N, C-alpha and C positions, 0 to 999 in steps of 0.2 A: 360151589365156593372156589374162588381162585386160590392157587397155592400160596401166593404172597399174603393174602388176608389170613389164611389158615396159619401160616408161620407167624404173622404178627400177633394173632390171638394167643398162640402158644408161648411166644416170647414174653408178652405182657403178663400172662398168667404166672410164668416163672418169676418175673420181676415183682409182681404183687405178693407172691408167696414169701419172698425175701423180706417183705415189709409187714410184720404182724399187724401194725396199726391200719393197714389197708382195708381190713374188713369193715372199718367204719365208713368207707366211701366207695369200695369196689369189691366185686367178687365174680370171678369167672369160674363157672362150674366145669368139672371134667366132662368130656364128651359122653353122651348117653349111649347105652348099648343099642345096637341096631334094632333089636326086637322090642325095645321100649318106645321107640319113636313111631307114632301112628303113620301107617302107609298113606292115609288120606290127606296128610299135610302137603302143602306145596313143596316142590323139590328144594328150593332155596332154604326154606325153613328147616326141612329135614337135614340138609347138609350142615347147617349151622348147629343144630342140636347135637349132631354127631361129633362136632368139634368142641362145643361148649354148651352144656345143658343148663342154660340160664346165664345171662350176663347182666350184672348190675354195675353200672359205671356212673357214679355221681347221681344225678337226678334222672338218668335214663335206665330203664330196666327192660330186658327182653326175657320173656317167660321161659321157664324150664318145662320139660315134659310133664312134670307133676303139677305145675301151676297153670298151664295153658288153658285147660278147660274152665278153671275157676275165674278167669277174667273175661270170658266171652259175654258175660252179662252186660258189658258196656254197649254191645250191639243194640240192646233193647232201648237204650236212651239216646241213640243218635237222632239228631234233629231231622225233621221231615224233609227239609230242602236237600239234604244229602241223598245220595243214591243208596245208602245202606238200608233204610226201612223197606224199600221196594225190592231189594235183592239181598236179604240178610245172609243167605247161604253163600253169596259171592264174596263175603268179607270175613276176615279173621282178625281178632285182636291179638297182636304178637307181643305187646309190651306196653309200658307206660312211660310217660314223661311227667315227673312230679305228680303222680297219681292220675294223670289224664291219658286216655288210651292212644295207642299207636296202632293203626290198622294196616292190613295187607289186603290188597285187591287180589283175590284168588285167581282171577282170570289173567291178569297181567303181571302179578308179582310186585307191583308198585306199592310203595309205602306212603300212607296218608295220615294226616292229623288235622285237628281243629286248632288253628293258630290262635295265640292269645289275642283277645280283642276287648278285654275289660269285663267280660261276662264268663260264666261257667261254660265249659266246653259244650255241654248238652243244650245250651241256649244260644250257641254261637250262630252266626250267619255266614261263616266262612269255613270251607273244607278244602284243604290243599294237598297236592302231591308233594312229598318231601324228596323222594328218591325213586328212580325207575325200578329198583329191585332191592332186596334185602342186603345183599353184599355191599352195594353202594352206600346204603344207609349206615351200615355198621362201620364201613371204612371212613366215611366223611363225618357223620354226626356223632357216632358213639366213640370212635377212636381217632378223630381228627379235628380239624379247625372248625367244622360245623357245629361242634358241641356248644360253643358260645352263642350260636344263632338260636339254639333251643332253650338255653338255660342261662342264668346269670353266670358270668365267667369268674366268679369269685370263690368257687368251691375247691375242695381238695382234688377232685378228679381233674379239673381243668389244670391245676398246678402239676399233677402227675403227667398229664399229656404234654405239658410244656417241658417238664424235666426229661421226657423221653424224646423230645424233638419232633413230636407229631403235629405241632401247630404251625410249623414253618411254612407250609405250602398254602398261604392265605389266598393265592390266586386260583386255587382249584375250585371248579364250579360244576355242579351236577346238571345244570340246564342245557 
């Protein structure tokens, strides 16, 4: 994880702590102890868990060390057209977007999801890469202007991002 993202997470955690009502829409866990984070996890995810052991930001949530194993069941429901069923061990569910899974390709570190298309995610016919790595996903989608691309922009987390000046760079693009 780059130092700027680490610092941003720590600053936002402090700002959220100053707002007791923030627990209704966001919670950044303290970093996990190094011996609690499984060595088998991809390096990007390990680094994030050491900084924030679980991130809930509006409708997006990245799992903590204690909840990560419990959300892997989503892999069992991935549609056959996606590459998940043929290489289940190559994927990891790292979090959720409004209760729908967010996946990490263990080989590349890229973050993937089933974009909304009017059906349940497990019946979807589209599976797309969101970000080339976890740090980019956190920076752009969880803590930046991309949040509105994944969720309705009318929630309290979006308002908090706006108050923090994190939505200003609308021209930023991950592609």
